[in-house]
Each structure stands twice: as structure tokens, then as C-alpha cells.
A tleap script that builds the chain and sets N, CA, C and O, in Angstrom:
source leaprc.protein.ff14SB
mol = sequence {
  NMET PRO ASP ALA SER ILE PHE GLU GLY THR
  ASP GLY PRO LEU GLY ARG VAL GLU ARG LEU
  ILE ALA GLU VAL ALA GLY PHE TYR GLU ARG
  SER THR GLY TRP TRP GLU VAL ARG GLN ALA
  ASP ARG VAL ALA GLY ASP SER TRP ALA ILE
  PRO GLU ALA ALA TYR GLU GLU ARG PHE ALA
  ALA LEU ILE ARG ALA ALA VAL ALA PRO LEU
  ASP ALA ASP PRO ASP VAL PRO ALA VAL VAL
  GLY SER VAL LEU VAL ASN VAL TYR PHE GLY
  LEU ARG ALA ALA GLY ARG THR SER ALA GLU
  ALA VAL GLU VAL GLU ARG GLU LEU LEU LEU
  PRO TRP LEU GLU ARG ARG LEU GLU ALA SER
  ARG CTHR
}
set mol.1.N position { 144.266 114.538 108.056 }
set mol.1.CA position { 145.254 115.598 108.048 }
set mol.1.C position { 146.443 115.141 107.213 }
set mol.1.O position { 146.884 113.997 107.323 }
set mol.2.N position { 146.954 116.029 106.387 }
set mol.2.CA position { 148.120 115.660 105.594 }
set mol.2.C position { 149.321 115.372 106.496 }
set mol.2.O position { 149.376 115.824 107.640 }
set mol.3.N position { 150.270 114.622 105.966 }
set mol.3.CA position { 151.515 114.398 106.683 }
set mol.3.C position { 152.669 114.800 105.774 }
set mol.3.O position { 152.452 115.270 104.657 }
set mol.4.N position { 153.883 114.616 106.251 }
set mol.4.CA position { 155.063 115.082 105.515 }
set mol.4.C position { 155.226 114.421 104.146 }
set mol.4.O position { 156.007 114.901 103.325 }
set mol.5.N position { 154.514 113.348 103.890 }
set mol.5.CA position { 154.627 112.711 102.569 }
set mol.5.C position { 154.124 113.624 101.448 }
set mol.5.O position { 154.441 113.402 100.279 }
set mol.6.N position { 153.349 114.638 101.796 }
set mol.6.CA position { 152.874 115.572 100.762 }
set mol.6.C position { 154.014 116.331 100.111 }
set mol.6.O position { 153.858 116.875 99.018 }
set mol.7.N position { 155.165 116.370 100.779 }
set mol.7.CA position { 156.300 117.119 100.251 }
set mol.7.C position { 157.167 116.308 99.295 }
set mol.7.O position { 158.098 116.844 98.694 }
set mol.8.N position { 156.868 115.024 99.151 }
set mol.8.CA position { 157.657 114.194 98.246 }
set mol.8.C position { 157.557 114.749 96.829 }
set mol.8.O position { 156.470 115.025 96.324 }
set mol.9.N position { 158.712 114.901 96.209 }
set mol.9.CA position { 158.761 115.401 94.844 }
set mol.9.C position { 158.768 116.911 94.733 }
set mol.9.O position { 158.746 117.446 93.625 }
set mol.10.N position { 158.797 117.614 95.863 }
set mol.10.CA position { 158.859 119.077 95.818 }
set mol.10.C position { 160.262 119.522 96.184 }
set mol.10.O position { 160.956 118.859 96.955 }
set mol.11.N position { 160.669 120.640 95.629 }
set mol.11.CA position { 161.995 121.180 95.903 }
set mol.11.C position { 161.892 122.475 96.686 }
set mol.11.O position { 161.181 123.396 96.282 }
set mol.12.N position { 162.582 122.548 97.779 }
set mol.12.CA position { 162.733 123.770 98.537 }
set mol.12.C position { 161.485 124.218 99.268 }
set mol.12.O position { 160.395 123.686 99.058 }
set mol.13.N position { 161.665 125.204 100.130 }
set mol.13.CA position { 160.548 125.667 100.949 }
set mol.13.C position { 159.402 126.294 100.153 }
set mol.13.O position { 158.244 126.179 100.556 }
set mol.14.N position { 159.696 126.943 99.048 }
set mol.14.CA position { 158.610 127.547 98.275 }
set mol.14.C position { 157.691 126.475 97.700 }
set mol.14.O position { 156.468 126.602 97.767 }
set mol.15.N position { 158.268 125.434 97.142 }
set mol.15.CA position { 157.468 124.332 96.618 }
set mol.15.C position { 156.712 123.601 97.713 }
set mol.15.O position { 155.555 123.220 97.540 }
set mol.16.N position { 157.393 123.409 98.860 }
set mol.16.CA position { 156.724 122.720 99.968 }
set mol.16.C position { 155.575 123.547 100.530 }
set mol.16.O position { 154.512 123.004 100.829 }
set mol.17.N position { 155.776 124.846 100.677 }
set mol.17.CA position { 154.698 125.693 101.203 }
set mol.17.C position { 153.546 125.759 100.212 }
set mol.17.O position { 152.383 125.738 100.616 }
set mol.18.N position { 153.846 125.837 98.944 }
set mol.18.CA position { 152.769 125.837 97.954 }
set mol.18.C position { 151.956 124.544 98.040 }
set mol.18.O position { 150.727 124.574 97.967 }
set mol.19.N position { 152.629 123.430 98.193 }
set mol.19.CA position { 151.931 122.150 98.359 }
set mol.19.C position { 151.135 122.140 99.672 }
set mol.19.O position { 150.002 121.660 99.715 }
set mol.20.N position { 151.735 122.669 100.727 }
set mol.20.CA position { 151.065 122.723 102.028 }
set mol.20.C position { 149.782 123.538 101.961 }
set mol.20.O position { 148.764 123.132 102.521 }
set mol.21.N position { 149.816 124.670 101.290 }
set mol.21.CA position { 148.625 125.517 101.153 }
set mol.21.C position { 147.477 124.711 100.554 }
set mol.21.O position { 146.368 124.714 101.087 }
set mol.22.N position { 147.741 124.030 99.461 }
set mol.22.CA position { 146.683 123.268 98.788 }
set mol.22.C position { 146.208 122.093 99.625 }
set mol.22.O position { 145.007 121.836 99.701 }
set mol.23.N position { 147.122 121.381 100.250 }
set mol.23.CA position { 146.756 120.197 101.028 }
set mol.23.C position { 145.989 120.566 102.291 }
set mol.23.O position { 145.045 119.871 102.665 }
set mol.24.N position { 146.381 121.641 102.948 }
set mol.24.CA position { 145.660 122.068 104.155 }
set mol.24.C position { 144.263 122.549 103.789 }
set mol.24.O position { 143.309 122.275 104.518 }
set mol.25.N position { 144.125 123.255 102.684 }
set mol.25.CA position { 142.790 123.678 102.241 }
set mol.25.C position { 141.908 122.459 101.989 }
set mol.25.O position { 140.740 122.448 102.377 }
set mol.26.N position { 142.452 121.450 101.351 }
set mol.26.CA position { 141.695 120.217 101.120 }
set mol.26.C position { 141.288 119.557 102.427 }
set mol.26.O position { 140.166 119.070 102.565 }
set mol.27.N position { 142.207 119.544 103.386 }
set mol.27.CA position { 141.896 118.987 104.700 }
set mol.27.C position { 140.771 119.776 105.369 }
set mol.27.O position { 139.847 119.189 105.932 }
set mol.28.N position { 140.849 121.099 105.306 }
set mol.28.CA position { 139.789 121.922 105.898 }
set mol.28.C position { 138.435 121.594 105.280 }
set mol.28.O position { 137.435 121.465 105.986 }
set mol.29.N position { 138.413 121.461 103.974 }
set mol.29.CA position { 137.148 121.172 103.305 }
set mol.29.C position { 136.624 119.782 103.684 }
set mol.29.O position { 135.417 119.600 103.845 }
set mol.30.N position { 137.511 118.815 103.825 }
set mol.30.CA position { 137.095 117.463 104.220 }
set mol.30.C position { 136.607 117.405 105.662 }
set mol.30.O position { 135.774 116.562 105.992 }
set mol.31.N position { 137.106 118.281 106.524 }
set mol.31.CA position { 136.784 118.206 107.953 }
set mol.31.C position { 135.742 119.228 108.395 }
set mol.31.O position { 135.541 119.420 109.594 }
set mol.32.N position { 135.086 119.878 107.461 }
set mol.32.CA position { 134.090 120.891 107.811 }
set mol.32.C position { 133.012 120.342 108.733 }
set mol.32.O position { 132.604 121.026 109.671 }
set mol.33.N position { 132.546 119.137 108.490 }
set mol.33.CA position { 131.497 118.551 109.324 }
set mol.33.C position { 131.914 118.418 110.772 }
set mol.33.O position { 131.128 118.713 111.673 }
set mol.34.N position { 133.144 117.975 111.011 }
set mol.34.CA position { 133.637 117.851 112.384 }
set mol.34.C position { 133.685 119.209 113.057 }
set mol.34.O position { 133.285 119.342 114.213 }
set mol.35.N position { 134.164 120.207 112.357 }
set mol.35.CA position { 134.275 121.548 112.938 }
set mol.35.C position { 132.885 122.090 113.297 }
set mol.35.O position { 132.719 122.717 114.342 }
set mol.36.N position { 131.914 121.857 112.458 }
set mol.36.CA position { 130.561 122.328 112.740 }
set mol.36.C position { 130.006 121.666 113.994 }
set mol.36.O position { 129.332 122.324 114.786 }
set mol.37.N position { 130.274 120.382 114.191 }
set mol.37.CA position { 129.843 119.687 115.409 }
set mol.37.C position { 130.531 120.296 116.619 }
set mol.37.O position { 129.886 120.551 117.637 }
set mol.38.N position { 131.822 120.530 116.519 }
set mol.38.CA position { 132.577 121.103 117.637 }
set mol.38.C position { 132.047 122.478 118.006 }
set mol.38.O position { 131.900 122.787 119.189 }
set mol.39.N position { 131.764 123.291 117.030 }
set mol.39.CA position { 131.266 124.636 117.303 }
set mol.39.C position { 129.845 124.609 117.869 }
set mol.39.O position { 129.488 125.454 118.689 }
set mol.40.N position { 129.049 123.658 117.441 }
set mol.40.CA position { 127.654 123.579 117.900 }
set mol.40.C position { 127.561 123.103 119.345 }
set mol.40.O position { 126.644 123.502 120.062 }
set mol.41.N position { 128.485 122.264 119.785 }
set mol.41.CA position { 128.442 121.709 121.139 }
set mol.41.C position { 129.842 121.769 121.724 }
set mol.41.O position { 130.605 120.806 121.641 }
set mol.42.N position { 130.172 122.909 122.317 }
set mol.42.CA position { 131.523 123.114 122.838 }
set mol.42.C position { 131.863 122.130 123.948 }
set mol.42.O position { 133.021 121.735 124.079 }
set mol.43.N position { 130.878 121.722 124.756 }
set mol.43.CA position { 131.150 120.765 125.828 }
set mol.43.C position { 131.604 119.434 125.231 }
set mol.43.O position { 132.625 118.882 125.639 }
set mol.44.N position { 130.847 118.925 124.271 }
set mol.44.CA position { 131.247 117.681 123.612 }
set mol.44.C position { 132.547 117.888 122.842 }
set mol.44.O position { 133.414 117.015 122.829 }
set mol.45.N position { 132.675 119.031 122.210 }
set mol.45.CA position { 133.891 119.336 121.454 }
set mol.45.C position { 135.110 119.401 122.347 }
set mol.45.O position { 136.205 119.017 121.936 }
set mol.46.N position { 134.929 119.889 123.577 }
set mol.46.CA position { 136.056 119.995 124.497 }
set mol.46.C position { 136.566 118.631 124.944 }
set mol.46.O position { 137.688 118.524 125.439 }
set mol.47.N position { 135.763 117.594 124.777 }
set mol.47.CA position { 136.239 116.259 125.118 }
set mol.47.C position { 137.349 115.820 124.163 }
set mol.47.O position { 138.025 114.818 124.399 }
set mol.48.N position { 137.524 116.564 123.108 }
set mol.48.CA position { 138.573 116.274 122.138 }
set mol.48.C position { 139.842 117.067 122.404 }
set mol.48.O position { 140.694 117.174 121.522 }
set mol.49.N position { 139.988 117.627 123.605 }
set mol.49.CA position { 141.124 118.509 123.902 }
set mol.49.C position { 142.468 117.818 123.672 }
set mol.49.O position { 143.373 118.421 123.095 }
set mol.50.N position { 142.614 116.575 124.109 }
set mol.50.CA position { 143.896 115.885 123.953 }
set mol.50.C position { 144.180 115.585 122.485 }
set mol.50.O position { 145.273 115.887 122.005 }
set mol.51.N position { 143.212 114.991 121.748 }
set mol.51.CA position { 143.498 114.789 120.319 }
set mol.51.C position { 143.722 116.112 119.568 }
set mol.51.O position { 144.505 116.172 118.620 }
set mol.52.N position { 143.034 117.152 119.998 }
set mol.52.CA position { 143.210 118.440 119.328 }
set mol.52.C position { 144.599 119.007 119.591 }
set mol.52.O position { 145.191 119.620 118.702 }
set mol.53.N position { 145.120 118.815 120.778 }
set mol.53.CA position { 146.487 119.258 121.081 }
set mol.53.C position { 147.482 118.508 120.199 }
set mol.53.O position { 148.446 119.094 119.706 }
set mol.54.N position { 147.247 117.222 120.004 }
set mol.54.CA position { 148.108 116.438 119.117 }
set mol.54.C position { 148.002 116.951 117.680 }
set mol.54.O position { 149.004 117.021 116.968 }
set mol.55.N position { 146.790 117.309 117.257 }
set mol.55.CA position { 146.585 117.881 115.923 }
set mol.55.C position { 147.386 119.175 115.785 }
set mol.55.O position { 148.067 119.379 114.781 }
set mol.56.N position { 147.305 120.052 116.792 }
set mol.56.CA position { 148.021 121.332 116.729 }
set mol.56.C position { 149.529 121.112 116.601 }
set mol.56.O position { 150.197 121.810 115.837 }
set mol.57.N position { 150.062 120.145 117.345 }
set mol.57.CA position { 151.492 119.864 117.255 }
set mol.57.C position { 151.844 119.287 115.890 }
set mol.57.O position { 152.872 119.641 115.313 }
set mol.58.N position { 151.012 118.415 115.379 }
set mol.58.CA position { 151.260 117.837 114.059 }
set mol.58.C position { 151.213 118.911 112.977 }
set mol.58.O position { 152.021 118.897 112.049 }
set mol.59.N position { 150.275 119.834 113.097 }
set mol.59.CA position { 150.149 120.944 112.159 }
set mol.59.C position { 151.393 121.826 112.220 }
set mol.59.O position { 151.930 122.217 111.183 }
set mol.60.N position { 151.855 122.141 113.441 }
set mol.60.CA position { 153.057 122.964 113.608 }
set mol.60.C position { 154.283 122.263 113.028 }
set mol.60.O position { 155.122 122.904 112.396 }
set mol.61.N position { 154.389 120.957 113.238 }
set mol.61.CA position { 155.521 120.204 112.690 }
set mol.61.C position { 155.486 120.199 111.167 }
set mol.61.O position { 156.530 120.284 110.520 }
set mol.62.N position { 154.306 120.102 110.601 }
set mol.62.CA position { 154.156 120.126 109.142 }
set mol.62.C position { 154.593 121.477 108.587 }
set mol.62.O position { 155.248 121.542 107.547 }
set mol.63.N position { 154.234 122.540 109.269 }
set mol.63.CA position { 154.651 123.883 108.846 }
set mol.63.C position { 156.169 124.012 108.942 }
set mol.63.O position { 156.808 124.507 108.013 }
set mol.64.N position { 156.747 123.575 110.049 }
set mol.64.CA position { 158.210 123.649 110.199 }
set mol.64.C position { 158.913 122.862 109.100 }
set mol.64.O position { 159.915 123.317 108.549 }
set mol.65.N position { 158.389 121.684 108.783 }
set mol.65.CA position { 158.986 120.879 107.704 }
set mol.65.C position { 158.870 121.596 106.363 }
set mol.65.O position { 159.783 121.531 105.539 }
set mol.66.N position { 157.771 122.267 106.149 }
set mol.66.CA position { 157.564 122.969 104.878 }
set mol.66.C position { 158.531 124.132 104.712 }
set mol.66.O position { 159.048 124.349 103.616 }
set mol.67.N position { 158.780 124.873 105.768 }
set mol.67.CA position { 159.562 126.105 105.635 }
set mol.67.C position { 161.059 125.916 105.865 }
set mol.67.O position { 161.832 126.857 105.681 }
set mol.68.N position { 161.483 124.706 106.265 }
set mol.68.CA position { 162.914 124.476 106.490 }
set mol.68.C position { 163.708 124.868 105.244 }
set mol.68.O position { 163.294 124.513 104.141 }
set mol.69.N position { 164.780 125.551 105.363 }
set mol.69.CA position { 165.587 125.851 106.533 }
set mol.69.C position { 165.200 127.134 107.265 }
set mol.69.O position { 165.911 127.561 108.174 }
set mol.70.N position { 164.106 127.741 106.889 }
set mol.70.CA position { 163.687 128.989 107.537 }
set mol.70.C position { 162.955 128.757 108.859 }
set mol.70.O position { 162.501 129.713 109.488 }
set mol.71.N position { 162.838 127.513 109.279 }
set mol.71.CA position { 162.104 127.208 110.507 }
set mol.71.C position { 162.796 127.720 111.760 }
set mol.71.O position { 162.164 127.816 112.812 }
set mol.72.N position { 164.091 128.054 111.671 }
set mol.72.CA position { 164.798 128.608 112.824 }
set mol.72.C position { 164.365 130.045 113.117 }
set mol.72.O position { 164.543 130.532 114.233 }
set mol.73.N position { 163.803 130.715 112.130 }
set mol.73.CA position { 163.267 132.071 112.300 }
set mol.73.C position { 161.840 131.940 112.809 }
set mol.73.O position { 160.971 131.507 112.052 }
set mol.74.N position { 161.559 132.296 114.062 }
set mol.74.CA position { 160.223 132.065 114.614 }
set mol.74.C position { 159.108 132.791 113.870 }
set mol.74.O position { 157.950 132.382 113.947 }
set mol.75.N position { 159.434 133.849 113.159 }
set mol.75.CA position { 158.417 134.577 112.404 }
set mol.75.C position { 157.872 133.752 111.241 }
set mol.75.O position { 156.693 133.851 110.903 }
set mol.76.N position { 158.721 132.949 110.641 }
set mol.76.CA position { 158.312 132.234 109.430 }
set mol.76.C position { 157.213 131.212 109.719 }
set mol.76.O position { 156.162 131.286 109.083 }
set mol.77.N position { 157.395 130.263 110.640 }
set mol.77.CA position { 156.287 129.336 110.920 }
set mol.77.C position { 155.043 130.054 111.452 }
set mol.77.O position { 153.919 129.642 111.167 }
set mol.78.N position { 155.241 131.119 112.218 }
set mol.78.CA position { 154.093 131.853 112.764 }
set mol.78.C position { 153.277 132.512 111.655 }
set mol.78.O position { 152.048 132.453 111.667 }
set mol.79.N position { 153.955 133.134 110.705 }
set mol.79.CA position { 153.247 133.796 109.605 }
set mol.79.C position { 152.567 132.761 108.711 }
set mol.79.O position { 151.406 132.932 108.340 }
set mol.80.N position { 153.271 131.701 108.368 }
set mol.80.CA position { 152.679 130.675 107.517 }
set mol.80.C position { 151.452 130.079 108.201 }
set mol.80.O position { 150.406 129.929 107.569 }
set mol.81.N position { 151.567 129.738 109.476 }
set mol.81.CA position { 150.431 129.183 110.206 }
set mol.81.C position { 149.258 130.137 110.272 }
set mol.81.O position { 148.107 129.725 110.126 }
set mol.82.N position { 149.543 131.407 110.493 }
set mol.82.CA position { 148.470 132.400 110.552 }
set mol.82.C position { 147.742 132.528 109.227 }
set mol.82.O position { 146.514 132.607 109.193 }
set mol.83.N position { 148.487 132.549 108.149 }
set mol.83.CA position { 147.860 132.651 106.833 }
set mol.83.C position { 147.038 131.391 106.542 }
set mol.83.O position { 145.909 131.480 106.061 }
set mol.84.N position { 147.607 130.222 106.835 }
set mol.84.CA position { 146.897 128.978 106.563 }
set mol.84.C position { 145.565 128.897 107.303 }
set mol.84.O position { 144.611 128.309 106.793 }
set mol.85.N position { 145.491 129.466 108.471 }
set mol.85.CA position { 144.260 129.400 109.253 }
set mol.85.C position { 143.417 130.655 109.051 }
set mol.85.O position { 142.283 130.574 108.577 }
set mol.86.N position { 143.958 131.798 109.405 }
set mol.86.CA position { 143.153 133.022 109.454 }
set mol.86.C position { 142.755 133.560 108.086 }
set mol.86.O position { 141.601 133.935 107.877 }
set mol.87.N position { 143.682 133.598 107.175 }
set mol.87.CA position { 143.354 134.103 105.837 }
set mol.87.C position { 142.381 133.150 105.152 }
set mol.87.O position { 141.389 133.576 104.562 }
set mol.88.N position { 142.679 131.859 105.240 }
set mol.88.CA position { 141.798 130.883 104.585 }
set mol.88.C position { 140.366 131.007 105.093 }
set mol.88.O position { 139.438 131.179 104.303 }
set mol.89.N position { 140.186 130.921 106.404 }
set mol.89.CA position { 138.826 130.937 106.938 }
set mol.89.C position { 138.177 132.314 106.827 }
set mol.89.O position { 136.957 132.413 106.696 }
set mol.90.N position { 138.971 133.366 106.876 }
set mol.90.CA position { 138.417 134.700 106.663 }
set mol.90.C position { 137.854 134.857 105.260 }
set mol.90.O position { 136.774 135.419 105.074 }
set mol.91.N position { 138.583 134.364 104.287 }
set mol.91.CA position { 138.106 134.444 102.903 }
set mol.91.C position { 136.909 133.531 102.660 }
set mol.91.O position { 135.982 133.900 101.938 }
set mol.92.N position { 136.923 132.343 103.257 }
set mol.92.CA position { 135.776 131.435 103.099 }
set mol.92.C position { 134.530 132.061 103.721 }
set mol.92.O position { 133.437 131.958 103.163 }
set mol.93.N position { 134.695 132.713 104.881 }
set mol.93.CA position { 133.560 133.376 105.536 }
set mol.93.C position { 133.045 134.550 104.711 }
set mol.93.O position { 131.872 134.914 104.795 }
set mol.94.N position { 133.934 135.138 103.914 }
set mol.94.CA position { 133.549 136.252 103.043 }
set mol.94.C position { 132.933 135.772 101.733 }
set mol.94.O position { 132.600 136.582 100.868 }
set mol.95.N position { 132.781 134.462 101.586 }
set mol.95.CA position { 132.122 133.932 100.402 }
set mol.95.C position { 133.040 133.454 99.301 }
set mol.95.O position { 132.566 133.039 98.243 }
set mol.96.N position { 134.335 133.501 99.521 }
set mol.96.CA position { 135.275 133.015 98.507 }
set mol.96.C position { 135.294 131.499 98.497 }
set mol.96.O position { 135.044 130.864 99.522 }
set mol.97.N position { 135.585 130.924 97.357 }
set mol.97.CA position { 135.716 129.474 97.259 }
set mol.97.C position { 137.050 129.057 97.874 }
set mol.97.O position { 137.922 129.887 98.134 }
set mol.98.N position { 137.181 127.774 98.095 }
set mol.98.CA position { 138.448 127.240 98.596 }
set mol.98.C position { 139.577 127.559 97.622 }
set mol.98.O position { 140.659 127.966 98.045 }
set mol.99.N position { 139.345 127.383 96.340 }
set mol.99.CA position { 140.375 127.665 95.333 }
set mol.99.C position { 140.779 129.141 95.345 }
set mol.99.O position { 141.957 129.464 95.192 }
set mol.100.N position { 139.813 130.025 95.526 }
set mol.100.CA position { 140.134 131.456 95.594 }
set mol.100.C position { 140.951 131.772 96.837 }
set mol.100.O position { 141.888 132.569 96.781 }
set mol.101.N position { 140.600 131.153 97.957 }
set mol.101.CA position { 141.352 131.371 99.193 }
set mol.101.C position { 142.785 130.865 99.047 }
set mol.101.O position { 143.727 131.520 99.492 }
set mol.102.N position { 142.945 129.714 98.430 }
set mol.102.CA position { 144.271 129.150 98.205 }
set mol.102.C position { 145.107 130.092 97.350 }
set mol.102.O position { 146.290 130.296 97.625 }
set mol.103.N position { 144.510 130.660 96.332 }
set mol.103.CA position { 145.258 131.583 95.468 }
set mol.103.C position { 145.718 132.818 96.240 }
set mol.103.O position { 146.850 133.264 96.056 }
set mol.104.N position { 144.877 133.373 97.089 }
set mol.104.CA position { 145.279 134.530 97.894 }
set mol.104.C position { 146.411 134.130 98.842 }
set mol.104.O position { 147.368 134.885 99.016 }
set mol.105.N position { 146.310 132.959 99.450 }
set mol.105.CA position { 147.383 132.497 100.339 }
set mol.105.C position { 148.704 132.401 99.582 }
set mol.105.O position { 149.749 132.802 100.093 }
set mol.106.N position { 148.652 131.876 98.385 }
set mol.106.CA position { 149.871 131.794 97.559 }
set mol.106.C position { 150.427 133.180 97.279 }
set mol.106.O position { 151.630 133.413 97.401 }
set mol.107.N position { 149.543 134.100 96.903 }
set mol.107.CA position { 149.972 135.462 96.583 }
set mol.107.C position { 150.602 136.148 97.781 }
set mol.107.O position { 151.522 136.951 97.620 }
set mol.108.N position { 150.126 135.846 98.967 }
set mol.108.CA position { 150.687 136.458 100.171 }
set mol.108.C position { 151.982 135.779 100.615 }
set mol.108.O position { 152.972 136.448 100.908 }
set mol.109.N position { 151.967 134.463 100.661 }
set mol.109.CA position { 153.082 133.742 101.275 }
set mol.109.C position { 154.299 133.562 100.383 }
set mol.109.O position { 155.425 133.775 100.833 }
set mol.110.N position { 154.102 133.178 99.143 }
set mol.110.CA position { 155.259 132.807 98.330 }
set mol.110.C position { 156.229 133.963 98.083 }
set mol.110.O position { 157.435 133.759 98.224 }
set mol.111.N position { 155.772 135.158 97.724 }
set mol.111.CA position { 156.742 136.254 97.566 }
set mol.111.C position { 157.423 136.627 98.891 }
set mol.111.O position { 158.613 136.942 98.913 }
set mol.112.N position { 156.674 136.589 99.977 }
set mol.112.CA position { 157.242 136.901 101.287 }
set mol.112.C position { 158.320 135.878 101.645 }
set mol.112.O position { 159.405 136.246 102.095 }
set mol.113.N position { 158.019 134.600 101.444 }
set mol.113.CA position { 159.005 133.558 101.725 }
set mol.113.C position { 160.225 133.667 100.818 }
set mol.113.O position { 161.351 133.432 101.255 }
set mol.114.N position { 160.004 134.019 99.572 }
set mol.114.CA position { 161.132 134.176 98.654 }
set mol.114.C position { 162.076 135.276 99.144 }
set mol.114.O position { 163.296 135.121 99.091 }
set mol.115.N position { 161.511 136.378 99.615 }
set mol.115.CA position { 162.349 137.456 100.163 }
set mol.115.C position { 163.103 136.985 101.406 }
set mol.115.O position { 164.272 137.325 101.591 }
set mol.116.N position { 162.434 136.204 102.259 }
set mol.116.CA position { 163.090 135.682 103.464 }
set mol.116.C position { 164.234 134.738 103.079 }
set mol.116.O position { 165.301 134.766 103.692 }
set mol.117.N position { 164.006 133.917 102.078 }
set mol.117.CA position { 165.068 132.998 101.614 }
set mol.117.C position { 166.265 133.773 101.081 }
set mol.117.O position { 167.410 133.454 101.401 }
set mol.118.N position { 166.004 134.778 100.277 }
set mol.118.CA position { 167.094 135.588 99.727 }
set mol.118.C position { 167.867 136.260 100.840 }
set mol.118.O position { 169.097 136.287 100.807 }
set mol.119.N position { 167.173 136.801 101.826 }
set mol.119.CA position { 167.840 137.458 102.946 }
set mol.119.C position { 168.672 136.477 103.769 }
set mol.119.O position { 169.723 136.836 104.299 }
set mol.120.N position { 168.198 135.241 103.871 }
set mol.120.CA position { 168.935 134.248 104.668 }
set mol.120.C position { 170.219 133.794 103.976 }
set mol.120.O position { 171.123 133.271 104.627 }
set mol.121.N position { 170.301 133.989 102.684 }
set mol.121.CA position { 171.486 133.574 101.924 }
set mol.121.C position { 172.591 134.628 101.962 }
set mol.121.O position { 173.735 134.332 101.618 }
set mol.122.N position { 172.269 135.826 102.366 }
set mol.122.CA position { 173.280 136.898 102.382 }
set mol.122.C position { 173.910 137.075 103.733 }
set mol.122.O position { 174.775 137.934 103.903 }
savepdb mol mol.pdb
quit
């Protein structure tokens, strides 16, 4: 799983979210085998409940770091997280490549975040 070091060299929330989109997609592609095991055997997969809770918190913290200073608005991390998970996997299930899914995520998130940033400055 990526950590906050992925944001090194990026400026502002738009750059960080763009980096986050690509890095999370890469993580999803690298971890496909684990997810398939978890889905195939939910009992064995459920033994990972504690590490999975830690993963969820780490993922949420990464999103908050990416969207700062907009992280105080609860809608922003929620929308970014939803797109990173639901849009990505929905598009992959529809036959899109990882790169195509990443591009759609960018098209959805970056203009929306830019509008939120502009509104927060006024």
C-alpha cells in the first residue's frame, strides 16, 4: 500500500490527488491475488479483520493527506474515497483497463476538487 511519501514533490491537493489516483490503482493491481483469495474464502479472509481495519484507517489517512486543506470538509474525503474504490472497480468490472479507469477518476475528481478549492478561498 502506498504511504504519504508518494506526495513528495507534488504541490497542492490537486497534484496529490492525481498522484494518489495512480498509486492506488497500482496498489489494486498488485494486490488482486490477495483480494481473489479473500473473496473465494470469506471465513479465511475474515481472519484478516484486524489488519484490514488498519488498512482502512491507513487508506483514509492517505486520502486526508492528499486533500488537505479540504480534509475538514467531510464530503471531500468521502467523495475521493468513493471514486478511488467504486469507480475504479466498477470500470475494471466493465472491462476497462487500469489506465482507462485512472483517466476517468481524474476526469471526475480533479475538476470537482478544483471547484471545492476555489470555493474554500472565497
